[in-house]
C-alpha positions in Angstrom: -35.7 30.5 -28.3 -34.3 31.3 -24.8 -31.9 28.7 -23.6 -33.0 26.8 -20.5 -31.2 27.9 -17.3 -28.7 25.4 -16.1 -29.5 23.6 -12.8 -27.6 21.7 -10.2 -29.0 19.6 -7.4 -27.3 19.6 -4.0 -27.7 16.3 -2.1 -26.8 16.9 1.6 -26.3 13.5 3.4 -24.6 15.0 6.5 -21.1 15.9 7.5 -19.1 18.9 8.7 -19.7 21.1 5.6 -23.4 21.5 6.4 -22.9 22.7 10.0 -22.8 26.2 11.4 -22.8 27.8 14.9 -26.2 28.3 16.4 -27.2 31.8 17.5 -27.8 30.6 21.0 -25.1 28.6 22.6 -22.6 28.6 19.7 -22.9 24.8 19.2 -22.9 23.3 15.8 -26.3 22.8 14.2 -27.3 21.6 10.6 -27.5 24.4 8.1 -30.7 25.0 6.2 -29.8 24.7 2.5 -32.9 26.6 1.5 -30.9 29.7 2.3 -27.7 28.6 0.5 -27.6 31.7 -1.7 -27.7 34.0 1.3 -25.0 31.9 3.1 -22.8 31.6 0.1 -23.7 34.6 -2.2 -20.8 33.7 -4.5 -23.1 31.0 -6.0 -25.3 33.8 -7.5 -22.6 34.6 -10.0 -23.1 31.3 -11.8 -26.7 32.2 -12.8 -27.8 28.7 -12.0 -30.9 27.2 -10.5 -29.6 25.4 -7.4 -32.0 23.1 -5.6 -31.4 20.8 -2.7 -32.3 17.6 -1.1 -31.4 17.0 2.6 -31.4 13.5 4.2 -33.6 13.2 7.2 -32.1 12.2 9.5 -28.6 13.4 8.6 -26.0 10.7 8.4 -22.6 11.0 10.1 -20.2 9.6 7.5 -18.9 7.0 9.9 -22.4 5.6 9.8 -22.7 5.4 6.0 -24.0 2.0 4.8 -24.8 0.7 1.3 -28.5 1.6 1.7 -27.4 5.3 1.8 -25.5 4.8 -1.5 -28.7 3.3 -3.0 -30.7 6.3 -1.8 -28.3 8.7 -3.4 -28.3 6.7 -6.7 -32.1 6.7 -6.7 -32.3 10.5 -6.1 -29.9 11.0 -9.1 -31.9 8.6 -11.3 -35.3 10.2 -10.4 -34.1 13.8 -11.0 -31.6 13.1 -13.7 -33.4 14.8 -16.6 -34.0 18.0 -14.6 -30.4 18.8 -13.7 -27.1 19.3 -15.4 -25.1 17.9 -12.6 -25.2 16.8 -8.9 -23.2 17.8 -5.9 -23.2 15.3 -3.0 -22.3 16.9 0.3 -20.8 14.2 2.5 -18.6 13.7 5.6 -15.0 13.1 4.8 -14.4 9.8 6.7 -16.1 7.6 4.2 -16.4 9.9 1.2 -13.9 7.9 -0.9 -16.0 4.7 -0.3 -19.2 6.5 -1.3 -17.7 8.1 -4.4 -16.2 4.7 -5.4 -19.6 2.9 -4.9 -21.5 5.5 -6.9 -19.0 5.2 -9.8 -20.0 1.6 -10.2 -23.7 2.0 -9.4 -24.3 4.6 -12.1 -24.1 3.1 -15.5 -24.2 5.3 -18.6 -23.5 8.4 -16.5 -23.3 11.5 -18.7 -23.4 14.2 -16.0 -21.1 15.1 -13.1 -21.7 13.7 -9.7 -19.3 15.7 -7.5 -18.7 14.6 -3.9 -17.4 17.3 -1.6 -17.3 18.3 2.0 -15.0 20.2 4.4 -12.7 19.9 7.4 -14.4 23.0 9.0 -18.1 23.8 9.1 -19.3 26.2 6.4 -20.2 28.8 9.0 -16.7 28.9 10.4 -14.5 31.9 9.7 -11.7 29.9 8.1 -13.8 27.2 6.5 -12.7 25.3 3.5 -16.3 24.4 2.9 -17.2 27.6 1.0 -14.6 27.2 -1.7 -15.2 23.5 -2.0 -18.9 24.0 -2.4 -18.6 26.9 -5.0 -16.1 25.0 -7.1 -18.1 21.7 -6.9 -21.2 23.5 -8.2 -19.1 25.1 -11.0 -17.8 21.7 -12.1 -21.3 20.1 -11.8 -22.6 22.7 -14.2 -19.6 22.9 -16.6 -20.3 22.0 -20.2 -18.2 21.9 -23.4 -18.9 23.7 -26.7 -21.3 20.8 -27.6 -23.4 21.5 -24.6 -22.5 18.2 -22.9 -20.9 17.8 -19.5 -17.1 18.2 -19.1 -16.8 15.6 -16.3 -19.3 12.7 -16.8 -18.2 10.7 -13.8 -18.4 10.3 -10.0 -15.6 12.3 -8.5 -14.3 14.2 -5.4 -13.6 17.9 -5.3 -11.4 18.9 -2.3 -8.8 21.6 -1.8 -8.7 22.8 -5.4 -8.4 19.4 -7.0 -10.8 17.1 -8.7 -10.1 13.4 -8.3 -11.7 10.4 -9.8 -13.9 8.9 -7.1 -12.8 5.3 -7.3 -9.1 6.4 -7.4 -9.3 8.5 -4.3 -8.5 7.9 -0.6 -8.5 10.0 2.5 -4.9 10.7 3.4 -5.1 13.4 6.1 -7.5 13.8 9.0 -6.7 17.4 9.8 -5.3 19.2 6.7 -7.4 20.8 4.0 -5.8 18.6 1.4 -7.5 15.6 2.9 -7.8 13.4 -0.3 -5.3 12.1 -2.8 -5.4 10.0 -5.9 -1.9 8.4 -5.8 -2.1 6.3 -8.9 -4.1 8.6 -11.2 -3.7 12.2 -12.4 -6.1 14.8 -11.1 -9.1 15.4 -13.4 -9.1 19.2 -12.8 -7.2 21.8 -10.7 -8.2 25.3 -9.6 -6.0 28.3 -10.0 -7.3 31.6 -11.5 -9.7 29.3 -13.3 -10.5 25.6 -13.2 -8.2 23.7 -15.7 -9.6 20.4 -16.9 -7.3 17.5 -17.6 -9.5 16.3 -20.4 -7.4 13.3 -21.6 -7.8 11.7 -18.2 -11.5 12.2 -17.8 -13.9 9.4 -18.7 -15.4 9.8 -22.2 -19.1 10.7 -22.5 -21.4 7.8 -23.3 -23.1 7.9 -26.7 -25.7 10.6 -26.9 -29.1 9.3 -25.9 -27.7 6.7 -23.5 -30.0 6.2 -20.6 -28.8 6.2 -17.0 -29.1 2.9 -15.3 -28.5 2.3 -11.6 -27.6 -0.9 -9.8 -28.8 -1.1 -6.2 -28.2 -4.8 -5.9 -25.1 -4.9 -3.8 -23.6 -8.0 -2.1 -21.6 -6.9 0.9 -20.3 -10.3 2.0 -16.7 -9.0 1.8 -14.0 -9.1 4.5 -10.6 -7.3 4.5 -7.5 -9.0 5.8 -4.6 -6.7 6.5 -1.3 -8.6 6.4 0.9 -7.7 9.4 3.9 -9.0 11.3 2.7 -11.5 13.9 -0.5 -12.4 12.2 -1.6 -15.8 13.5 -3.1 -18.8 11.8 -6.3 -18.3 13.8 -6.8 -14.7 12.6 -6.0 -15.6 9.0 -8.4 -18.6 9.1 -11.2 -16.6 10.8 -11.2 -14.0 8.0 -10.3 -16.1 4.9 -12.6 -19.0 5.9 -15.2 -17.1 7.9 -18.8 -18.2 7.7 -20.9 -16.2 5.2 -17.9 -14.6 3.5 -17.9 -14.6 -0.3 -14.8 -12.5 -1.0 -11.8 -11.3 0.9 -9.5 -8.4 0.1 -6.0 -9.0 1.1 -4.1 -5.8 1.9 -0.5 -7.0 1.3 2.9 -5.5 1.6 4.6 -3.6 -1.2 3.9 -5.0 -4.6 1.6 -7.7 -3.4 3.7 -9.7 -0.9 2.6 -11.6 2.2 4.3 -13.9 4.7 5.7 -17.0 3.1 4.9 -19.5 5.9 3.4 -22.6 4.5 0.5 -22.5 7.0 -0.6 -19.2 5.5 -0.4 -20.3 1.9 -2.3 -23.4 2.8 -5.2 -21.3 4.4 -5.2 -19.0 1.3 -5.4 -22.1 -1.0 -8.1 -23.6 1.1 -10.1 -20.4 0.9 -9.6 -20.2 -2.9 -10.5 -23.9 -3.4 -13.7 -23.3 -1.4 -14.8 -20.9 -4.1 -14.1 -17.6 -2.3 -13.0 -14.6 -4.3 -9.5 -13.4 -3.1 -8.3 -10.0 -4.3 -4.8 -8.6 -3.6 -4.3 -4.9 -3.1 -1.3 -3.2 -1.7 -1.1 -1.4 1.7 1.1 1.3 0.1 -0.7 4.6 -0.8 0.9 4.5 -4.3 2.0 1.7 -6.6 0.5 -1.5 -7.7 0.4 -5.2 -7.1 2.6 -7.4 -9.3 2.5 -11.0 -8.1 5.0 -12.1 -10.7 7.8 -10.0 -9.1 8.7 -11.9 -5.9 8.3 -15.5 -4.6 5.7 -14.6 -2.0 3.5 -12.9 -4.6 3.9 -15.8 -6.9 2.8 -18.2 -4.1 -0.4 -16.1 -3.6 -1.1 -16.2 -7.4 -0.6 -19.9 -7.6 -2.9 -20.3 -4.6 -5.7 -18.6 -6.5 -5.4 -14.9 -5.5 -6.4 -12.3 -8.1 -4.2 -9.2 -8.6 -6.0 -5.9 -7.8 -3.2 -4.0 -9.6 -3.5 -0.4 -8.6 -7.0 -0.5 -7.0 -7.5 1.4 -3.8 -9.0 -0.6 -1.0 -12.1 1.7 -1.3 -12.3 1.0 -5.0 -11.8 -2.7 -4.5 -14.6 -3.0 -1.9 -17.0 -1.0 -4.1 -16.2 -3.0 -7.2 -16.7 -6.3 -5.3 -20.0 -5.2 -3.8 -21.2 -4.2 -7.3 -20.0 -7.2 -9.2 -21.2 -9.7 -6.6 -24.6 -8.0 -6.5 -24.9 -8.4 -10.3 -23.4 -11.9 -10.7 -24.4 -15.0 -8.7 -21.4 -16.9 -10.1 -18.0 -16.3 -8.6 -16.1 -17.2 -11.7 -17.9 -14.3 -13.6 -17.0 -11.9 -10.7 -13.3 -13.0 -10.9 -13.3 -12.5 -14.6 -14.7 -8.9 -14.4 -12.5 -8.0 -11.4 -9.5 -8.1 -13.8 -11.1 -5.6 -16.2 -11.3 -1.8 -15.8 -15.0 -0.9 -15.7 -15.1 2.8 -14.6 -11.5 3.8 -14.9 -10.8 2.4 -11.4 -7.6 0.5 -12.4 -4.8 0.8 -15.0 
């Protein structure tokens, strides 16, 4: 019996990678992915069926909202049985947020969902988009000897590295190595071939596990970045703002904030009111340890939860997901401290 040809679905949401110069005035126009094999003939070597879905209208990544994440999740769910993997083409500005969100929204994922994009349009002479796209498609279709996916998780491929989506952050606005995963090893790296870091890739779910999606997201989250000169009014407006269910505190170093009593009092008032307070570090690498210094201990005693080595993007996505699934804040607080999709150590 002839083996079924592998298939990958490209989901183009918008972003630089899908642009090329028009034949007329040389301005950038969206690329028609129906002609992807003519534009990127290297893809023919994979002997894959490559289909595409293009958002209409296209979404600039700075305009990404949770409803777009839900649409991506629904596309994946509705076409899940027909494809071996999925490549989501996305603008870079919010790619780490989207990849983090999808990692939580897709439960029982047994196939790759590879986010990629580029710093230059795919039609540009020196584009990074071509290599990013080709490698993302290869990873999305890659299988082990047992015929199951090598990378069953939501991830980001950029500049020859595969990163866990909910461990990633955009670090550079102009260089080709735009993304990093400071607190977790790369999942794969390209040289002459793509080398998979198998021990650090999420395990496959039991065979026969059905994909489930969660599109119930509660976005009542604020982010308070601690900074020198922060005022009581600013802290109070964020921590005790109307309609806010959770606050991410971006703190110094290993989880420290100012030690002024007025600040601790506002934090305690917010915690006592039932709000969920999550501590993540402003540092690109490292983790929160609120037992290390007095200011961290004061936050912990006031009711703040340690986000350990969560990225801000991962913390936001995790809160949206958990709050959408759980009406009780105590349950959200309990689950925040557990790794759900490899997002924290």
